[in-house]
N, C-alpha and C positions, 0 to 999 in steps of 0.2 A: 587490430580487428575490432569491428563494431558489431554488437549483438543487441537486438531489440528484445526487451524483457516485458513490455506491456502488450496488451492484446488490442487488436483493432476494435473500434467502436462500431457496433451494428445493432439492429433491433434484436439480435439473437444472443447477445452476451449473457453470461451466467448472472443470476440475481440471488440476493440474500433470501428472498421469499416471493410469494406471488403478489404481495402488495407493492413490491419495489417496481417503480415505473421502468418501462423499456425505453431506450432511445427511439426517437421518432424523427424521420426525415421526410419533410413535406416539400415537394417541388414548388418553386416560386416562379421560375421561368425554365422552359425547355426548348432547345433548338428543334427537336422533332415535332413540337407543337406550333412551330412558326415563330418562336421568340428568337431574339438576336444572340442569346447565350444561355448557358445553364447556370442556375442559381438555386439554392436550397435553404429552407428554414429548418433548423434542427432544435429538438427539445431533448435536454440531457438531465439526468439525475446526478447530483454532485458526487454520489457515492456508488455510481454504477460502473462496472468494469474496473479496469486499472485506474486507481485514483490515489490521492494523498489527502489525509486528514490534517487540517489545521487545528491549533489549540482551541479555537472558537467552537469546534464541533461539540465539545462537551463542557466547555468553560466559557461562560458568558463574557468574562473579561479577557479572554485569551485572544491572541492575534488571529485575524482573519487571513484567508489565503493570499490576499493581495498585499498584506502587511508583513508577511514573513520575508526576511531578507533573501534576495535572489541567490546569494552565495550559499544559503542553507539548503538549496536544492541541488547543489553540485558537490560531489564526494570524491576525494582523491585517494582515500584508503577504504574503499568498499570491499567487503569480504563476504563470500558465500559460505554459509554455515549449514551443514547437512544435519538436520534434526528431524529427519523424516519420521512420520508417525502414522498410525492407523486411525480409523474412525473413532472419534471420541477421545483421542489421545491428548495429553497435556504435557507441554514442554517444561521440564524442571530446571532449577538453577544449575544442578550438577551437569546437565547436558550442555549448558552454555560455558561454564567455567573451564571445562576440559578442552575447549576449542582453542587451538593456538592462534594467536594474533588478534583476538577480539579486543584486547586491552588497548590497542592502538587504532582500531577501526573507527571511522566516522559514519559508516553505514553498515549494518548487519542485514544481509539478505538471508532470511531464515527459510530454507528449503524444507518444507514439511512433506514433500512427496505428492502434493496435490496438483501440481502443474499439469500432470498427465490427464486430469479429469476436467480440464477447462471446457471441453466440448461435450461434457456429459453433466448437464445441470443437476439432475436428480442425485447423482453421486457426489458432485462437488459441494453441494450445499447441505448434505445430509450428515449432521453431527461431525463436522470437520474439526481437525486438531486446532489447538490454541495454546497460548501461554498460561502458566499458572500465575496467580497474582504475585507470588514471591519472585518469580522470574522477571515479571514486568518491573517490579521495584528494583531488582538487581540491575537491569539494563539502564535504568535512569540514574540510579544513585551510585553505582560502582564503576561505571565506564565513562569517565569525564570527557573523552574525546568523541563520544557517540553523538550524532545529530539526529539520526533517524533509524527506523527499522523498516524492513520490507518483507512481506509475507506472500506466499502463493496460496492463500486462502481468503475467504470473504471478510473475515473480521478477526482482530486480535483477541476478541472475547469469546469466540466460538458461538455455537447456536444457543447457548444459555445466557446470552447477554442481557436480555430483558429480565431474567430471573436474578441476576447478580448486580443489576444496575449498571451494567457495562463498566465494571470495576477496573479492568485493565486499561480501557480508554482513559478513565479518570486518572489513574496512576501515571500514565505516560504524558497526558496533555494538560492537566490542570495547573494553574498557577499555584506556587507554594510560597509560604511565608519566608523561607530561606532563599528565595530567588533562584532556585535550581532550574536550569533551562528545561523546557519540555522536549519531548522527542516527537518528531513528525512520524506519521504512520502511513506507509504505502501498503495497500491491500490489493489482492487479485492480480498478482504478478505471475509471470511465466519464467521460471529459471532453467528450464530444460536446455535452452541454447548455450548456457555456460557451465553445465555440469561437466566435471572433469578438470576445469580450470582451477589452478591453485594460486594462493596468494592474493594480494590486493589488486584492485583494478580501479579505474575511474568510472563513475556513474553519473549520468545526467538525468535528473528526474524533475523537470521543470513543468509546472502545471499551467493551465490558463489562469490569468490573473483576474479572477472574478471578484469584483469589489464587494467587500462586506460579507463574503460567504465563508462557509464552514469547511469546504473541501473542493477538489476539482479533479476532473479527468486528467490523466498525465500520460505522456510518452516517456518511457524510461529506456535509456541506452547505456549499455556497458561497453567500455573500451579497454581492451587488453593489448599490451605491447607485443 
């Protein structure tokens, strides 16, 4: 069975704040206007709606979204982890360590309980849950099979990202002297379709290959046997 975990792109998608641009669809040709076909010009923000952050997002020397290996967007041992939280909550290391199977996972889908608010922008972006800095370090440093994390919130840093210098993004994405691989970050996902499923699944989270850029909208599909 296949389940879509990303949200469709439209001008009405939830946004981090009022300054975040909305998608814009501009008709280029339209049959009803006498043209031979329908064609559209689109304008997208790289971090709008369901998207994946490349290391270049916060690391000038990090890989851009087109340079990340395509196999790093395909996950054979993806695992949904229920760490649902309330407004302003922070996910602690202990909440992650006690989850069975995370040591072998290549993608952790962190369900914080905010998928249900995707159609309510005011609630969805109002002090949503995030990781603690210690939890972010644990994910990168202690889980060697992990390639990425996915969240059903707008940012791995929460709404205080500007105040903290987006510390979680840096911990997960920055190049390190020891060469430890970065973790891709998928944000604004919808995990409701797979709630109740247990164990690993295959997930495809392949973005647009935007040359030289920091992130890209993504369609994410989970496959369960």
